[in-house]
C-alpha positions as CSV (number, residue, x, y, z in Angstrom):
1,M,0.0,0.0,0.0
2,T,1.5,3.3,-1.0
3,S,0.8,6.8,0.4
4,E,0.5,9.8,-1.7
5,R,1.8,13.2,-0.5
6,D,0.0,16.3,-1.4
7,P,1.8,18.1,-4.3
8,Q,4.1,20.9,-3.2
9,L,2.9,24.3,-4.3
10,Y,5.2,27.2,-5.0
11,V,4.2,30.8,-4.7
12,N,4.5,33.0,-7.8
13,R,6.1,36.0,-6.2
14,W,5.6,38.2,-9.3
15,G,2.3,36.9,-10.6
16,D,0.3,40.0,-9.6
17,T,2.8,42.6,-10.7
18,S,1.5,42.9,-14.3
19,D,-2.0,43.1,-15.7
20,P,-2.5,40.3,-18.4
21,T,-5.7,41.9,-19.9
22,P,-5.1,42.8,-23.6
23,E,-6.4,46.3,-23.2
24,R,-3.7,47.1,-20.6
25,R,-0.7,45.5,-22.4
26,G,2.0,47.8,-23.7
27,I,5.5,49.1,-23.1
28,R,6.0,49.8,-19.4
29,Q,9.7,50.5,-19.4
30,D,12.0,52.7,-21.5
31,A,15.3,51.3,-22.9
32,C,18.5,52.2,-21.0
33,A,21.8,52.6,-22.8
34,C,23.8,53.8,-19.8
35,F,26.1,50.7,-20.0
36,D,26.1,47.2,-21.2
37,Q,24.3,45.1,-18.6
38,S,25.6,41.8,-20.0
39,R,29.4,42.0,-20.1
40,P,32.2,43.8,-18.2
41,H,33.5,47.1,-19.4
42,P,35.3,48.8,-16.5
43,R,36.7,51.7,-18.7
44,A,33.4,52.9,-20.0
45,R,32.1,56.3,-18.9
46,V,28.7,56.7,-17.5
47,G,26.4,59.5,-16.3
48,F,23.2,60.0,-14.4
49,H,19.8,59.8,-16.1
50,T,18.7,63.3,-17.0
51,E,14.9,62.8,-16.9
52,R,12.8,64.9,-14.7
53,Q,9.5,63.8,-13.3
54,D,6.4,65.2,-15.0
55,T,4.3,66.1,-12.0
56,S,1.2,66.7,-14.2
57,A,1.3,63.2,-15.7
58,P,-1.7,61.0,-15.0
59,G,0.5,58.2,-13.7
60,W,2.2,60.6,-11.2
61,L,-1.2,61.9,-10.0
62,R,-2.5,58.4,-9.5
63,L,0.6,57.4,-7.6
64,L,0.1,60.3,-5.2
65,E,-3.5,59.0,-4.6
66,L,-2.3,55.5,-4.0
67,I,0.3,56.7,-1.4
68,D,-2.5,58.6,0.3
69,E,-4.6,55.5,0.4
70,A,-1.8,53.3,1.7
71,A,-0.9,55.8,4.4
72,A,-4.5,56.1,5.5
73,D,-5.3,52.4,5.8
74,G,-1.9,51.4,7.2
75,R,-1.3,48.6,4.8
76,E,1.9,46.5,5.2
77,E,2.5,45.8,1.6
78,F,2.5,48.4,-1.1
79,R,2.5,47.5,-4.8
80,P,1.5,50.7,-6.6
81,L,2.5,49.7,-10.1
82,V,-0.2,47.1,-10.4
83,E,-2.8,49.9,-10.2
84,L,-1.3,51.7,-13.2
85,S,-1.6,51.2,-16.9
86,P,1.6,50.5,-18.9
87,E,1.7,54.1,-20.1
88,E,1.2,55.4,-16.6
89,R,4.1,53.2,-15.3
90,R,6.4,54.7,-18.0
91,Q,5.5,58.2,-16.7
92,I,7.0,57.4,-13.2
93,V,10.8,58.0,-13.1
94,T,11.0,58.7,-9.3
95,L,8.8,58.4,-6.3
96,P,7.2,61.3,-4.4
97,P,8.6,62.5,-1.1
98,S,5.3,61.5,0.4
99,I,6.5,57.9,0.6
100,A,7.9,59.0,4.0
101,R,4.3,58.6,5.2
102,L,4.3,54.9,4.6
103,T,5.6,54.0,8.0
104,K,3.5,50.8,8.3
105,V,4.6,49.3,5.0
106,K,6.8,46.2,5.4
107,H,7.1,45.2,1.8
108,L,7.6,47.7,-1.1
109,V,7.2,46.2,-4.5
110,L,8.4,48.1,-7.6
111,Y,8.8,45.2,-10.0
112,G,9.6,46.2,-13.6
113,S,9.4,50.0,-12.9
114,N,10.7,52.8,-15.1
115,L,12.4,54.5,-12.2
116,V,15.8,56.2,-12.6
117,R,16.1,57.4,-9.0
118,I,14.5,57.0,-5.6
119,P,14.2,59.9,-3.2
120,P,15.9,60.0,0.2
121,E,12.5,60.0,1.9
122,I,12.5,56.2,1.6
123,G,14.6,56.3,4.8
124,A,11.5,57.3,6.7
125,M,9.9,53.9,5.9
126,T,11.1,52.6,9.2
127,N,9.1,49.4,9.2
128,L,10.3,48.3,5.8
129,E,11.5,44.7,5.9
130,E,11.5,43.7,2.2
131,F,12.3,45.8,-0.9
132,T,11.6,44.5,-4.4
133,P,12.6,46.8,-7.3
134,Y,13.5,43.7,-9.4
135,T,13.9,44.2,-13.2
136,S,14.0,48.0,-12.8
137,Y,16.8,48.1,-15.3
138,R,17.1,51.9,-15.4
139,L,17.7,52.1,-11.6
140,H,21.5,52.1,-11.2
141,W,21.9,53.4,-7.6
142,F,20.1,54.1,-4.4
143,P,20.1,56.9,-1.8
144,Y,22.3,56.4,1.3
145,E,19.2,57.1,3.4
146,L,18.0,53.6,2.6
147,T,20.4,52.5,5.4
148,R,18.0,54.1,7.9
149,C,15.5,51.3,7.3
150,K,17.0,49.2,10.1
151,K,14.4,46.4,9.8
152,L,15.2,45.9,6.1
153,T,16.5,42.3,5.7
154,R,15.4,41.1,2.3
155,S,15.8,42.7,-1.1
156,T,15.4,41.6,-4.7
157,V,17.4,43.8,-7.0
158,S,18.6,43.4,-10.6
159,T,22.3,43.8,-9.6
160,R,23.7,43.8,-13.2
161,A,22.0,47.2,-13.6
162,L,23.9,48.7,-10.7
163,F,27.0,50.9,-10.9
164,G,30.1,49.0,-9.7
165,N,28.3,45.7,-9.5
166,Y,30.4,42.6,-8.8
167,K,29.6,40.8,-12.0
168,L,30.5,43.6,-14.5
169,R,32.1,46.5,-12.6
170,P,30.6,49.3,-14.7
171,P,32.0,52.6,-13.5
172,F,30.3,55.2,-11.3
173,P,29.3,58.7,-12.6
174,H,31.9,61.3,-11.6
175,L,30.4,63.5,-8.9
176,Q,30.5,67.2,-8.6
177,P,33.3,69.0,-6.6
178,S,32.6,69.4,-2.9
179,L,31.2,72.7,-1.7
180,D,31.9,74.3,1.7
181,S,28.7,76.4,1.3
182,V,25.5,75.9,-0.8
183,A,24.5,79.6,-0.5
184,S,24.9,80.1,-4.2
185,L,23.4,76.7,-5.2
186,A,19.6,76.2,-5.7
187,T,19.5,72.9,-3.8
188,G,15.8,72.6,-4.6
189,E,16.2,72.8,-8.3
190,L,19.3,70.8,-9.2
191,D,20.2,69.3,-12.6
192,P,19.8,65.5,-12.3
193,G,22.3,65.0,-15.0
194,R,24.9,66.7,-12.9
195,W,23.9,65.9,-9.3
196,G,21.9,62.6,-9.8
197,T,18.9,64.2,-8.1
198,T,16.7,67.3,-8.5
199,A,16.9,68.4,-4.8
200,V,19.1,68.0,-1.7
201,H,17.5,69.3,1.4
202,R,19.2,67.4,4.2
203,C,22.4,65.7,5.0
204,S,22.3,61.9,4.2
205,V,24.4,61.2,7.3
206,C,23.4,63.6,10.2
207,D,20.1,64.8,8.7
208,R,20.9,68.4,9.2
209,P,19.5,70.9,6.6
210,T,22.1,71.4,3.9
211,G,21.3,75.0,3.7
212,Q,23.2,75.5,6.9
213,A,26.4,73.9,5.6
214,G,28.0,72.6,2.5
215,L,27.5,69.7,0.1
216,Q,29.9,66.8,-0.4
217,Q,28.7,64.0,-2.7
218,M,30.2,60.5,-2.3
219,W,29.7,57.0,-3.5
220,I,29.8,54.0,-1.2
221,S,28.8,50.4,-1.8
222,L,27.3,48.7,1.2
223,R,25.3,45.6,1.8
224,V,21.7,46.6,2.4
225,A,19.4,43.6,3.1
226,T,20.3,40.9,0.6
227,D,22.3,42.9,-1.9
228,V,25.3,45.2,-2.1
229,L,24.1,48.5,-3.4
230,P,25.8,51.6,-4.7
231,L,24.6,54.4,-2.5
232,L,24.8,58.1,-3.2
233,V,25.7,60.2,-0.1
234,N,24.8,63.9,0.1
235,A,26.9,64.9,3.1
236,C,26.9,68.4,4.7
237,S,30.6,68.3,5.8
238,S,33.9,66.5,5.8
239,A,33.0,65.2,9.3
240,C,29.9,63.5,8.0
241,V,32.0,61.9,5.2
242,A,34.5,60.7,7.8
243,A,31.6,59.1,9.7
244,L,30.7,56.8,6.8
245,P,31.4,53.1,7.2
246,G,33.9,51.3,5.0
247,G,32.7,49.7,1.8
248,A,31.5,46.2,1.4
249,Q,34.0,43.3,1.0
250,D,35.2,43.0,-2.6
251,Y,34.1,46.5,-3.4
252,I,35.8,49.9,-3.3
253,P,36.7,50.1,0.4
254,T,36.3,53.8,1.0
255,P,33.8,56.6,-0.1
256,H,34.8,58.0,-3.5
257,K,33.9,60.4,-6.2
258,G,33.4,58.0,-9.0
259,G,34.8,58.5,-12.5
260,R,38.2,56.9,-13.1
261,V,38.5,55.1,-9.8
262,D,40.1,51.7,-9.5
263,Q,37.7,48.8,-8.7
264,P,38.4,45.2,-7.8
265,P,38.3,42.8,-10.7
266,S,34.8,41.8,-11.9
267,D,33.4,38.3,-11.5
268,G,33.8,38.0,-15.3
269,D,37.6,38.8,-15.3
């Protein structure tokens, strides 16, 4: 007499991240030519994406509504892109600062997004435990403020799309010279092609308003949850730069300015 076990079922983690209905099919993500994401090329030059968010776009306005809803009902999982059409998804190149209100969210899913940057306000999502921006191939770096999410232990990132990743070692964009004072800099209206972001209001390290000090941008690669991520630091002083930790093992060991900086050999070398 033989006994039959119930078949093992596997959860499709991404099954609800896209809408299969024909009327909603379409291109959800723009192509990215920043660097080859399939083979090593350590000497190539790269830059930041220059796109600015169109805050009048229907996708952006709907995203603001979805964040308001999530903040109001205190949900623990936030999957905003499943509520948008393909064209609306393409309209989203960053997230609103209002994500800081999502303090109950434990899992943030941005699968297949068209994002090119994430705002530092993600650091206010203090209950975040899992972060899934998988297949967001235009997202090459993250804000240092992500390290403030102390409960974050799981992540799913397309690491081949990241600056300085272990497999390919693409270079980092060269950062702007450090400033002792931002008095002459419109920190709320920055050129993303030069600074990587459109605004810097507070220090990534001490959280002091940058208007009271200077601005020193640095790259550092750190393990955040499951993955080693390239993090952009907007520090207000040399003291804050000195307070940064060392880089992850097998990555550049100290904060750096990007550009022609020596990296350890790639996994493909």
